[in-house]
MIFIFI-216530 format. One record per atom (N, C-alpha, C): x, z, y; atom name; residue number from 1; residue in three letters. Coordinates in Angstrom, 1 decimal, padded with zeros to 4 digits. Each point is the difference from the previous one (the first is absolute). Example, Ala and Ser with C-alpha at 12.3 -4.5 7.8 and 13.67 -1.06 7.14 Angstrom:
# MIFIFI-216530
(rec (013.2; 007.8; -005.7); N; 1; ALA)
(rec (-000.9; 000.0; 001.2); CA; 1; ALA)
(rec (000.9; 000.0; 001.2); C; 1; ALA)
(rec (-000.4; -000.7; 001.1); N; 2; SER)
(rec (000.9; 000.0; 001.1); CA; 2; SER)
(rec (-000.8; 000.8; 001.1); C; 2; SER)
***
This chain:
# MIFIFI-216530
(rec (-005.0; 015.8; 000.6); N; 1; MET)
(rec (001.0; -000.1; 000.7); CA; 1; MET)
(rec (001.2; -001.4; -000.1); C; 1; MET)
(rec (000.3; -000.7; 001.1); N; 2; PRO)
(rec (001.2; -000.8; 000.1); CA; 2; PRO)
(rec (001.0; 000.5; -000.4); C; 2; PRO)
(rec (001.0; -000.6; -001.1); N; 3; GLU)
(rec (001.0; 000.1; -000.1); CA; 3; GLU)
(rec (001.1; 000.1; 001.6); C; 3; GLU)
(rec (-000.9; 001.2; 001.0); N; 4; ALA)
(rec (001.0; -000.2; 001.1); CA; 4; ALA)
(rec (000.1; -001.4; 000.7); C; 4; ALA)
(rec (-001.2; -001.0; -000.3); N; 5; LEU)
(rec (000.4; -000.9; 001.1); CA; 5; LEU)
(rec (001.1; -001.0; -000.9); C; 5; LEU)
(rec (000.1; 000.2; -001.1); N; 6; GLU)
(rec (000.8; -000.7; -000.5); CA; 6; GLU)
(rec (000.2; -001.3; 000.1); C; 6; GLU)
(rec (001.5; -000.6; 000.1); N; 7; LEU)
(rec (-000.6; -001.5; 000.7); CA; 7; LEU)
(rec (001.4; -000.9; -001.6); C; 7; LEU)
(rec (-001.3; -001.0; -000.7); N; 8; CYS)
(rec (000.6; -000.3; -001.3); CA; 8; CYS)
(rec (000.8; -001.4; 000.3); C; 8; CYS)
(rec (001.5; 000.6; -000.5); N; 9; GLN)
(rec (000.9; -001.3; 000.5); CA; 9; GLN)
(rec (000.2; -001.0; -000.6); C; 9; GLN)
(rec (-000.7; 000.2; -001.2); N; 10; VAL)
(rec (-000.4; -000.8; -000.8); CA; 10; VAL)
(rec (-001.3; -000.9; 000.8); C; 10; VAL)
(rec (-001.0; -000.4; -000.1); N; 11; CYS)
(rec (-000.8; -000.9; 001.3); CA; 11; CYS)
(rec (-000.5; 000.4; 001.0); C; 11; CYS)
(rec (000.2; 001.4; 000.3); N; 12; TRP)
(rec (000.5; -000.3; 001.4); CA; 12; TRP)
(rec (-001.9; 000.8; 000.6); C; 12; TRP)
(rec (-000.8; 000.7; -001.4); N; 13; TRP)
(rec (-000.7; 000.8; 000.4); CA; 13; TRP)
(rec (-000.1; 002.0; 000.6); C; 13; TRP)
(rec (-000.1; 000.0; 000.7); N; 14; GLN)
(rec (-000.6; 001.3; 000.5); CA; 14; GLN)
(rec (-001.1; 001.2; -000.5); C; 14; GLN)
(rec (000.6; 000.6; -000.9); N; 15; ASP)
(rec (-001.4; 000.6; -000.9); CA; 15; ASP)
(rec (-000.1; 000.8; 001.2); C; 15; ASP)
(rec (-001.4; -000.5; -000.1); N; 16; ASP)
(rec (-001.4; 000.9; 001.2); CA; 16; ASP)
(rec (-001.3; 000.6; -000.7); C; 16; ASP)
(rec (000.8; 000.8; -001.6); N; 17; GLY)
(rec (-001.1; 000.1; -000.8); CA; 17; GLY)
(rec (-000.6; 000.0; -000.9); C; 17; GLY)
(rec (-000.2; -001.8; 000.4); N; 18; GLN)
(rec (-001.0; -001.2; -000.2); CA; 18; GLN)
(rec (000.4; -000.1; -001.2); C; 18; GLN)
(rec (-001.4; 000.0; -001.3); N; 19; ASP)
(rec (000.5; -000.3; -001.0); CA; 19; ASP)
(rec (-001.8; -000.9; -000.9); C; 19; ASP)
(rec (000.4; -000.6; -001.0); N; 20; ASP)
(rec (-000.5; -000.7; -000.7); CA; 20; ASP)
(rec (-002.2; 000.4; 000.2); C; 20; ASP)
(rec (000.1; 000.8; 000.4); N; 21; ARG)
(rec (-001.2; 000.8; 000.3); CA; 21; ARG)
(rec (-001.0; -000.9; 001.4); C; 21; ARG)
(rec (001.2; 000.3; 001.0); N; 22; ASP)
(rec (-000.2; -001.2; 001.5); CA; 22; ASP)
(rec (001.0; -000.7; -000.2); C; 22; ASP)
(rec (-000.1; -000.7; -000.8); N; 23; ALA)
(rec (001.2; -001.1; -000.2); CA; 23; ALA)
(rec (-000.2; -001.2; 001.7); C; 23; ALA)
(rec (-001.3; -000.7; -000.8); N; 24; ASP)
(rec (000.1; -001.2; 001.3); CA; 24; ASP)
(rec (-000.7; 000.9; 001.3); C; 24; ASP)
(rec (-000.5; 001.1; 000.4); N; 25; GLU)
(rec (000.0; 000.6; 001.8); CA; 25; GLU)
(rec (001.3; -000.3; 000.1); C; 25; GLU)
(rec (-000.2; -001.0; 002.0); N; 26; VAL)
(rec (000.7; 000.0; 000.5); CA; 26; VAL)
(rec (000.2; 001.4; 001.2); C; 26; VAL)
(rec (001.3; 001.1; -000.3); N; 27; ARG)
(rec (-000.3; 001.5; 000.1); CA; 27; ARG)
(rec (000.7; -000.4; 002.0); C; 27; ARG)
(rec (000.4; -001.7; 000.1); N; 28; ARG)
(rec (000.7; -000.1; 001.7); CA; 28; ARG)
(rec (000.7; 001.6; 000.0); C; 28; ARG)
(rec (001.1; 001.2; -000.9); N; 29; THR)
(rec (001.0; -000.1; 000.7); CA; 29; THR)
(rec (001.0; 000.0; 000.1); C; 29; THR)
(rec (001.3; 000.3; -001.0); N; 30; VAL)
(rec (001.1; -000.1; -000.1); CA; 30; VAL)
(rec (000.6; -001.4; 000.1); C; 30; VAL)
(rec (-001.3; -000.5; -001.5); N; 31; ASN)
(rec (000.5; -001.6; -000.7); CA; 31; ASN)
(rec (-000.6; -000.7; 000.6); C; 31; ASN)
(rec (-001.0; 000.2; 001.4); N; 32; GLY)
(rec (-000.6; -001.0; 000.8); CA; 32; GLY)
(rec (-001.6; -000.8; -000.6); C; 32; GLY)
(rec (000.4; -000.8; -000.5); N; 33; SER)
(rec (-001.7; -001.4; 000.3); CA; 33; SER)
(rec (000.3; 000.3; -001.5); C; 33; SER)
(rec (000.9; 000.0; -000.7); N; 34; LEU)
(rec (000.2; 000.4; -001.4); CA; 34; LEU)
(rec (-000.6; 000.9; -000.6); C; 34; LEU)
(rec (-000.6; -000.9; -001.3); N; 35; SER)
(rec (-000.7; 001.7; -000.7); CA; 35; SER)
(rec (000.7; -000.5; -001.2); C; 35; SER)
(rec (000.6; 001.5; -000.7); N; 36; LEU)
(rec (-000.1; 000.0; -001.3); CA; 36; LEU)
(rec (000.0; -001.6; -001.2); C; 36; LEU)
(rec (-000.8; -000.2; -000.6); N; 37; SER)
(rec (-000.2; -001.2; -000.6); CA; 37; SER)
(rec (000.5; -001.4; 000.9); C; 37; SER)
(rec (-000.2; 000.0; 001.1); N; 38; GLU)
(rec (000.6; -001.1; 000.5); CA; 38; GLU)
(rec (001.4; -000.1; 000.1); C; 38; GLU)
(rec (001.2; 001.8; 000.2); N; 39; GLY)
(rec (001.1; -000.5; -000.1); CA; 39; GLY)
(rec (000.8; -000.3; -001.3); C; 39; GLY)
(rec (-001.1; 000.9; -001.4); N; 40; ARG)
(rec (000.2; -000.5; -000.8); CA; 40; ARG)
(rec (000.1; -001.2; -000.5); C; 40; ARG)
(rec (-001.2; -001.0; 000.4); N; 41; ARG)
(rec (000.5; -002.0; -000.2); CA; 41; ARG)
(rec (000.9; 000.0; 000.3); C; 41; ARG)
(rec (-000.2; 000.5; 001.5); N; 42; ASN)
(rec (001.8; -000.8; 000.7); CA; 42; ASN)
(rec (000.6; 000.3; -000.6); C; 42; ASN)
(rec (000.8; 001.2; -000.5); N; 43; TYR)
(rec (000.6; 000.1; -001.5); CA; 43; TYR)
(rec (000.8; -000.7; -000.6); C; 43; TYR)
(rec (-001.7; 000.0; -000.8); N; 44; LYS)
(rec (000.1; -000.8; -001.0); CA; 44; LYS)
(rec (001.0; -002.1; 000.3); C; 44; LYS)
(rec (-000.3; -000.1; 001.0); N; 45; HIS)
(rec (000.4; -001.0; 000.9); CA; 45; HIS)
(rec (001.5; 000.1; 000.1); C; 45; HIS)
(rec (-000.3; 000.4; 000.9); N; 46; TYR)
(rec (001.4; 000.3; 001.4); CA; 46; TYR)
(rec (001.1; 000.9; 000.1); C; 46; TYR)
(rec (-000.3; 000.4; -001.2); N; 47; GLN)
(rec (001.1; 001.9; -001.2); CA; 47; GLN)
(rec (000.0; 001.0; 001.7); C; 47; GLN)
(rec (-001.3; -000.6; 001.2); N; 48; ALA)
(rec (000.1; 001.2; 001.0); CA; 48; ALA)
(rec (-001.8; 000.3; 000.5); C; 48; ALA)
(rec (-000.4; 001.1; 000.3); N; 49; ALA)
(rec (-001.2; 000.4; 000.6); CA; 49; ALA)
(rec (-000.8; -001.0; 000.7); C; 49; ALA)
(rec (000.7; -000.7; 000.5); N; 50; ASP)
(rec (000.2; -001.0; 001.7); CA; 50; ASP)
(rec (000.9; -000.9; -000.6); C; 50; ASP)
(rec (000.0; -001.4; 000.3); N; 51; PRO)
(rec (000.7; -000.5; 000.1); CA; 51; PRO)
(rec (001.3; -000.2; 001.6); C; 51; PRO)
(rec (-000.6; 000.4; 001.0); N; 52; ARG)
(rec (001.0; 000.9; 000.5); CA; 52; ARG)
(rec (001.3; 001.0; 000.1); C; 52; ARG)
(rec (-000.6; 000.6; -001.9); N; 53; PHE)
(rec (001.5; 000.6; 000.3); CA; 53; PHE)
(rec (000.7; 000.0; -000.9); C; 53; PHE)
(rec (000.1; -001.1; -000.7); N; 54; VAL)
(rec (000.7; -000.9; -001.1); CA; 54; VAL)
(rec (001.7; 000.2; 000.1); C; 54; VAL)
(rec (000.5; -000.2; 001.3); N; 55; ALA)
(rec (001.1; 000.6; 000.2); CA; 55; ALA)
(rec (000.2; 001.0; 000.5); C; 55; ALA)
(rec (-001.0; 001.1; -000.4); N; 56; HIS)
(rec (000.8; 001.2; -000.5); CA; 56; HIS)
(rec (-000.1; 001.0; -001.2); C; 56; HIS)
(rec (-000.5; -001.0; -000.8); N; 57; VAL)
(rec (-000.8; 000.5; -001.4); CA; 57; VAL)
(rec (002.0; 000.0; -000.9); C; 57; VAL)
(rec (-000.2; 001.0; -001.6); N; 58; ARG)
(rec (000.8; -000.4; -000.3); CA; 58; ARG)
(rec (-000.9; -000.1; -001.2); C; 58; ARG)
(rec (001.3; -000.1; -001.1); N; 59; THR)
(rec (-000.7; -000.5; -001.5); CA; 59; THR)
(rec (-000.1; 001.9; -000.6); C; 59; THR)
(rec (-001.3; -000.1; -000.4); N; 60; PRO)
(rec (000.2; 000.9; -001.2); CA; 60; PRO)
(rec (000.7; 000.4; -001.1); C; 60; PRO)
(rec (000.1; 001.6; -000.1); N; 61; ARG)
(rec (001.0; 000.6; -001.3); CA; 61; ARG)
(rec (-000.6; -000.1; -000.7); C; 61; ARG)
(rec (000.1; -000.1; -001.7); N; 62; GLU)
(rec (-000.6; -000.4; -000.8); CA; 62; GLU)
(rec (-001.3; 001.5; -000.2); C; 62; GLU)
(rec (000.9; 000.5; 000.4); N; 63; GLU)
(rec (-001.4; 002.0; 000.1); CA; 63; GLU)
(rec (-000.7; -000.3; 000.9); C; 63; GLU)
(rec (000.0; -001.1; 001.2); N; 64; GLU)
(rec (-001.2; 000.1; 001.1); CA; 64; GLU)
(rec (-000.7; -000.9; -000.4); C; 64; GLU)
(rec (-000.3; -001.3; -001.3); N; 65; ILE)
(rec (-000.6; -000.7; -000.2); CA; 65; ILE)
(rec (-001.4; 000.6; -000.3); C; 65; ILE)
(rec (-001.0; -000.2; -000.1); N; 66; TRP)
(rec (-001.1; 001.0; 000.0); CA; 66; TRP)
(rec (-000.6; -001.1; -001.1); C; 66; TRP)
(rec (-000.6; 001.0; -001.5); N; 67; PRO)
(rec (000.2; -001.0; -001.1); CA; 67; PRO)
(rec (-001.6; -001.3; -000.1); C; 67; PRO)
(rec (-000.5; 001.3; 001.1); N; 68; HIS)
(rec (-001.3; -001.3; 000.0); CA; 68; HIS)
(rec (-000.7; -001.5; 000.3); C; 68; HIS)
(rec (000.0; -001.1; -000.8); N; 69; SER)
(rec (000.1; -001.6; 000.8); CA; 69; SER)
(rec (-000.9; -000.1; 000.9); C; 69; SER)
(rec (-000.4; 001.3; 000.1); N; 70; ASP)
(rec (-001.2; -000.6; 001.1); CA; 70; ASP)
(rec (000.4; 000.4; 001.4); C; 70; ASP)
(rec (001.4; 000.1; -000.1); N; 71; VAL)
(rec (000.1; 000.8; 001.5); CA; 71; VAL)
(rec (001.1; -001.0; 001.2); C; 71; VAL)
***
Protein backbone atom coordinates (compact mmCIF):
# COMPACT_ATOMS: atom_id res chain seq x y z
CA MET A 1 0.00 0.00 0.00
CA PRO A 2 1.42 3.42 -0.87
CA GLU A 3 2.30 5.77 1.93
CA ALA A 4 -1.08 7.54 1.55
CA LEU A 5 0.02 8.79 -1.88
CA GLU A 6 2.71 10.83 -0.17
CA LEU A 7 4.46 13.38 -2.38
CA CYS A 8 8.24 13.31 -2.05
CA GLN A 9 9.53 16.85 -1.51
CA VAL A 10 12.99 15.80 -2.74
CA CYS A 11 12.05 14.47 -6.19
CA TRP A 12 8.31 15.27 -6.49
CA TRP A 13 7.33 11.62 -7.10
CA GLN A 14 3.97 10.70 -5.64
CA ASP A 15 3.99 7.26 -4.01
CA ASP A 16 1.48 5.12 -5.89
CA GLY A 17 2.82 1.80 -4.64
CA GLN A 18 5.05 1.12 -7.64
CA ASP A 19 8.38 -0.49 -6.86
CA ASP A 20 11.27 -2.34 -8.48
CA ARG A 21 9.23 -5.32 -9.68
CA ASP A 22 7.14 -3.14 -12.03
CA ALA A 23 9.35 -0.05 -12.28
CA ASP A 24 9.19 0.04 -16.10
CA GLU A 25 5.39 0.00 -16.21
CA VAL A 26 3.59 3.27 -16.91
CA ARG A 27 0.54 3.18 -14.64
CA ARG A 28 -1.02 6.50 -15.71
CA THR A 29 -2.04 7.23 -12.14
CA VAL A 30 -0.88 10.18 -10.04
CA ASN A 31 2.49 10.25 -11.83
CA GLY A 32 0.94 10.58 -15.27
CA SER A 33 2.89 9.09 -18.13
CA LEU A 34 6.03 8.44 -16.07
CA SER A 35 7.23 5.01 -15.04
CA LEU A 36 9.23 4.74 -11.84
CA SER A 37 12.30 3.89 -13.95
CA GLU A 38 11.86 7.07 -15.99
CA GLY A 39 11.37 9.11 -12.83
CA ARG A 40 14.60 7.68 -11.44
CA ARG A 41 16.50 8.48 -14.64
CA ASN A 42 15.09 12.00 -14.60
CA TYR A 43 16.15 12.44 -10.99
CA LYS A 44 19.74 11.55 -11.88
CA HIS A 45 19.75 14.21 -14.57
CA TYR A 46 17.41 16.95 -13.26
CA GLN A 47 17.18 16.23 -9.50
CA ALA A 48 13.41 15.87 -9.99
CA ALA A 49 11.17 13.02 -11.16
CA ASP A 50 10.18 15.18 -14.14
CA PRO A 51 11.93 18.31 -15.46
CA ARG A 52 8.66 20.23 -14.96
CA PHE A 53 9.04 19.84 -11.19
CA VAL A 54 12.58 21.21 -10.75
CA ALA A 55 11.29 24.44 -9.21
CA HIS A 56 9.36 22.50 -6.54
CA VAL A 57 11.97 20.08 -5.19
CA ARG A 58 14.41 20.57 -2.36
CA THR A 59 17.84 19.16 -1.58
CA PRO A 60 17.66 15.88 0.34
CA ARG A 61 18.70 15.80 3.96
CA GLU A 62 21.50 13.36 4.77
CA GLU A 63 19.10 10.79 6.25
CA GLU A 64 17.02 10.86 3.04
CA ILE A 65 19.83 9.89 0.69
CA TRP A 66 19.29 6.37 -0.52
CA PRO A 67 22.46 4.31 -0.06
CA HIS A 68 22.30 2.67 -3.51
CA SER A 69 24.11 4.38 -6.35
CA ASP A 70 21.72 3.00 -9.01
CA VAL A 71 18.84 5.30 -8.04
